[in-house]
Structures are given as C-alpha cells and as structure tokens.
N, C-alpha and C positions, 0 to 999 in steps of 0.2 A: 509430623504425625504423632498422634497421642497414643500412649500405652496406658490401658486401664488395669489396675491391680485390685482385684475384688476381695472382700472379706468372705471367707468360706461360710456357707450356711448349713452344710450338712452336719447333723448332730455328731459330736465327738471329733470333728476334724479340727486339729490344732495347727496345721501347717499353713504356710502362705507361699504364694507363687513368686514373690520377689522380695529381696532383702535390701537394706540400705546399700550394701556393697554392689549388688547388681543394678539397683536404681542409678547409682552414680555412673556406672558404665553405659547404661541406656542414655542418660543425659549426654554423656560424651559422644554418643553416636548421633546426636542431634535430635533425639526424641523428647517429647513432652510427656512426662510421667505423672499420672494421677493415681493416687493410692486412697482407697476408701478408708475412712477413719476407723481405727481399731483393727485393720486387716492383719497386722503382725503381732498384736498384743499377746495372743496365746503362745507365740513362738519367742517372745521376749524382745520384739522389735517395736518400739513405741513410735507414735506419730512424729514426734520431734526429730527422731533419728532419720526418718524418711525425708522430712523437710530439709534437714541439714544436707542430705545427699542430693537435693535438687528437685524433689517431688512436690507436687501440689497435693494437699490433703483435701479430699472430697468428703462432704458431709454424709453421703450415702452412695449406694451403688449407681443410682440413676445419674448423679452428678459426676461420678468417676467415668461412666460410660459415654457421657455426652460428647459426641464427635470423635470417639475412639476408633482408631484403625486397627489396633491390636489389643486383644484381651487376654490377660494371663490369669490362669486359675489352676487350682489343684484338682478339684472335682468339677463336674459339669455345672455351670452357673444356672441359677433359677431365674435371674433377672433377664429382661428382654435386651438382646444385644443389638447394636447398630447394624443396619444392613450393609454388607460389604466388608465387615470386620473379619480379621483373622483371629480365630480362637485357638489357643494352645492350652492343653490340660490333659489330665488322665481322665478321659471322659466316660470310659466304660460303656461306649455307645453300642447300640444294636441297630438293626435296619430301620426301625421306627424312629429312633432318635436321629439317625443320620438324615432321614427324609425330612424331619422337622428342621434341622439345621439348613438343609438345602432350600426348603420353602421360605425360611427366614432370610435367605441370602447371606448366610454366614459361612465363611470358609473355615471349616473345623478340622483341626489336626489332633488326633488322639495319641498322645506320646507313648502310651504303654504298648502301642503296636510297632514301635521302632524296630527295624530289623537288627539282629545282633551281628553286625559286621564291624570291621576294624574302624572304619570312618565314623561310625556312630557311637563308639564307646563313651566318649566324653559327654554325650547328650542322652545316655541311656538311663531314663528315670527308673525303670524297674530295677536295674542293678544297684543304683545308688541307694534306693530305698530298701531293697532287700538286704543289703549289707548291714544297714543299721538295725533292721528287724531281727536278723540272726544274732547280732550282739545283744540286743535288748531281751530277746527270748531267753538267753542263758542267764542274764542278770535277774530277770523275773523268776526264772526257775530256781536259781540259787537262793533268792529271797524267800520263796515258798517252801523250799526244802529245809527241814528242821534239824539237819545233822551236820551241815558244813560240807564244802567241796573238797578241800585238800586233805591229805593224810596229816594228822596232827598228833605228835607224840608228846604226852604230858606225864607228869609224875603220877597222875591218877589213872592213867591208861592211854590207849591209842584210839584215836578216832579215824576210821578207815576213809580212804578217798571215795568220793561218790562215783558210782558207775553211771555214765552218761551215754545215751544212745541217740544219735541224730539220724532222722529219717528224711532223706533227700539231701543231695550234696550239690545243689546249685549255689548261687551266690550267697543266699541266706544260710544254707546248711554249712558251707565251708567256713563262713564267719562264726557260726555257732560252734563248730568243731574247734576252731582256733581259740575262741573265747573260753570254752570249757577247759581246754588244755592249759590256758594261762591261769585259770583259777585252781588248777591242780586236780581236775577230775580224770578218771580213767575213761577214755572216750572210744566209742565204736560208732560206726555209721554205715548206712546202706543207701543205695540209689540204683535205679534200673538202667541208667545210661552207662554204656561200656567205658567211657572215658573217666567216669567218676571214681572207679576203683583206685587208680593210681593217684588221683588228686586227694582222696581220703588218706591214703597211706603216706603221702608226702607231708601231711600235716601231723603225722604221728598217731593217727587213729587206726583202729582195727576195722577192716572191711567185713561186713556181714551181709550175705545175700545169696539168692538163687540165680544162677546163670544158665542160659540156654541159647538156642539160635535166635529166638524172638528178641531176647534182651540185647543182642548185638545190633539190632536196628531200632533201638528204643529212643533215639534222639533225632530231632528234626534238623534240617540244614541250618536253621537259625539258632540251634543250641538248646532248644526247649525239649522237655521230656514228652514222649508220645504216650497216648492212651494205649495200653496193652490189653491183651485178652483176659477174660475172667479166669481162664485156666492158669495163666502166668501168675496173676495176683494170688491165686489160691496156693500155688507152690511157694511163692515168695512168703506168704503168710505162715506157711509151715516152718520155714527156716527161721523166721524172726520170732515166732511164738515162744519157743523155748528160751531164746535169748532175752526177750523183753521181760520175762518173769523175774530175771535177776537184776533188772535195772532200777536205779534210784530216780533218775531224771530222764525223760524221753522228750526230745524236741522234734516236732513234726513240721516239715517245711515243704512237702511235696505238692506241687501245683502243675496242672496241665493247662496251657494257655487256652482261654476261651471256654473252659469246661469246668464242671464241678470238681472239686478236689477229690482224689481217690481215697477211699476208706482203707487205711493201712493198719489201724489199731482197732480191733474188734472189741465188743463188750467182753467177750471171754478172755481176751488178752489183758484187759484192764482188771478183771477179776483175779487174774493170776499174779498181779503185782503186789508188792509188800505194802502194808499200811504206811502212810507217810511219803510214798512215792509221788512224783510230780510228772504230769504230762503237760507240755507247753505246745499249743497248737497254733503255729503261725498261719496255717491255712484256714483259720476260722472264717475269714471273710468270704471264702469260696465254699463254705459248708463244713470244712474241717476234715482232717485226716483221721481223727478219732471218732468212732461211732457215737460216743457219749458226749462229745463237745457241744456245749451250748454257746453259739456265737455271741460275743459281747459279755460273757459271764465267766466267773470262776465257780466250779461246782466241786463238791466233795462226794465221792461215791460211798455206798454203804461199807465197802471194805477199806475206806480211808485213803483213797487215791485222790489227789488234787488235780483237777483238769483246768488249765488256764486257757480259756477260749476268747481272750481279748481280740477285738478287731482293730484295724488300723495300727498295726505294730510300729511302723515308722513314726506315726504321730505321737508315740510315747517318748520320743526324743525330738520334740518339735523344732528346737533351735537348729540342731545339726541336720535334721531331715529337710527343713526349709532351705537351709544354706546350700545343700547339695542339689536339691530339686531346682532352686532358682538358678543355679549355675548351669544345670542341664538345659533349661529353657533359653538362657542367655547364649549358650554355645550354639544351640539350634538356630536362633535368630541371627547370630553373628555369621554363621556359616552361609546362610542364604540372604545376606544383607547386600543390597545394591547401594554402594556409597554415593554414587552420583544422584540417584533418585531419592536417597535417604528413606528407603522403604524395603520391605522384604520381597525377594524374588524367588519363588519356589518352582524350579524347573519340573515340568510334568514327567520327564523321563528319568529323573534322579531316583535311585533306589530308596534313599531315605524318605524322600517326599512321597513316593508311591506307597511306602509302608505305612505312613501316618495319616495321609490326607483322606478324610472321609468325604468332604464335599468341596466343590470348586465352582464358582460362577452359577450357583443355583442348582447344581446337579450333584447327585451322589456318585462318587468316582471310585470308592474303595470296593474291590470285588467281593469282600466278605459282608458288605453292608447293603448289597442290592436286595430289593424286595423279593420274596419268594414268588416264583412263577406258578 
C-alpha cells in the first residue's frame, strides 16, 4: 500500500504530516511512501532526508497520490484524492465538506475530533500542537514586551518582573504558565473549568476568576470547555477587568470546540492597560479572545498596547510541530494496523474511530457532519 505525503498549500502553513523519522517507520511496516517534493522544506526536512529514510520523492501532488491508499496531510488537501483512499489530517470539516469526501469515495478522518480519552493521548494532535502554541505565545510576548520578563537588580536600578496573565488553562494555557514562570514572570491565570483552579496553582500561578454553580459544569466529558451563558461571562469580565489593567503581558488561549472563540478581553479592557503592554491571542484562528484582535496581524492600539493576532501558532515552531504531529498520525495508524493484511483496519465500534471518522464507504458517518434536515 502506498502512503502519500503532500506539500501543504494553505497560505502560511509550514508544517508537514510526516518526517524522515516516521517515514522510516512506515517503510518498516511494509508501506511504500511517496513524499511530494518540497513537502518538508518549511519544517527543515529536505527531500534527500526523506529519500534516505526510504521514501520516493514525487515531482508533484498528482504523482504522490497516484495509487495511494493512505493520504497524510496537515490541512484539508486541495488535490483530487484517489477513490477509496484513507485521508488523515486536521480537516476542519463541516457537513458540506464531509459530503464532498463521501461523494469522492474518500474515507476521511479529521484528527482534531479525537476524543480525549486515555487510549488516545499519544495520538492527540490538538494537545501536541497546543503545547507548542502555549510555549511560543509566551516567547513571542516576551519578544514584543520592551521591559524584560524577570526581575533584574542592577547598579543603575531594579527592573521589575513582568506581570503575566494567562486566560484559559487548557494544554496551551498550562504550557504558557510554565514558560512564563521559567522566564521569571509573576504569573496569574483564569479558566472557567472547575478542575483548572488546582492545575493553575500547581504550576505556581495565582488563580483569578468568578465561580458559581454554572462554572461547576463548565467542562465536557471530553475535557473541553463548554460555552457558558452571557451572564456568566459578564460576571467573569467584571472580576478580570480590574486585574487585567495591571498586567504587562496577557496570553489568551480560550477555545470552545467547534465554535467561535469567546471574547474575554473587551476594547475597554485594552484601553485600561498600560502603554507597552502586550496581548498574545492564540485563539486568533477562531476569531480571537480579544475584541481588537486582527487575525494574522500584529496591531498597536492608540494607547500603545500591542496585540499579537498571529494565526497557526504551532506553525511558528514548524520542526517541532511537524515532528509531534507526524508521530500522532503514526501512532493512530499503528494502533489500527492489520499486520497480516498490511493495511489499516478501523473498527466502526471503536470510540477513537467513531470520534474522528467523517466518512466511510461513500457515506457520511460522523453524527456532527450530517446534513441539516
């Protein structure tokens, strides 16, 4: 069976779905791997490294896809895929896209829908990428902040430690807290999920937030934050408004699966911040947690606050992000690999498969991707 690894075509996408390390393991599983020329270049993986690992270098996407039974991608491919192929990627699919995959006879698995269960941890693409995003967000924030992170005592005077506020304590937020602490910042954080308070404190940060009966049920069974009422967010905003005015760097990481990111930092809050303060909005891909975020851009407000609204935060660490993402896909395929048939076998009743499978055998099978009646 042939595995096709495509060069990403989405603007600004620097990652690749397989690395020389994972290609070597696929070859060891008995697979023929075809890598589109230049697929790994933005991540620091050159064609010759893939060739040395046992891959065939294809001149273009069509050549890589010829006869492929498995297609690995980061984002949804634009190329026409072979009928009957298994597609693995973070497809960001909706009902229309799922219907298109079904019509094309492609068995599509959207890996960002993976359930957050113990068995799936090593193939959890959202967690692996969010971890890097949280780290990179603080590094970018430190670079944009013009006063330095740690307290520095010099003969000319003392530079105070930066006050860092992390909004959202999921995987990205917890990594942001840990990174800001390592850099010497005074760190506080908030999250609506009840379990997050102790996690925040365990990393040495101060918890800030509003708590009530609604917040006690603010987490799904899969570990994601739920969308809460407008009344709750208004009360939460009151609590953080006074706090945010004193912060030097604010890192926004709050996402709700499948929905636009909630607005946590209002224009009024931005106006209350000191000149030279920095807001880093990891949620920019989903619209942003800050009301003034411009996705894909860095803006400076009239009162001198820098807002970093870069998109594809994991892609700002392409080598590491690609390495982790590629291992996630390899683990998924290895878990559902039939050694005798030398082909993937995805049991329909498996919780992981049910979570990610959009289409199978020409039909849409994921409950969230069914056309509206």
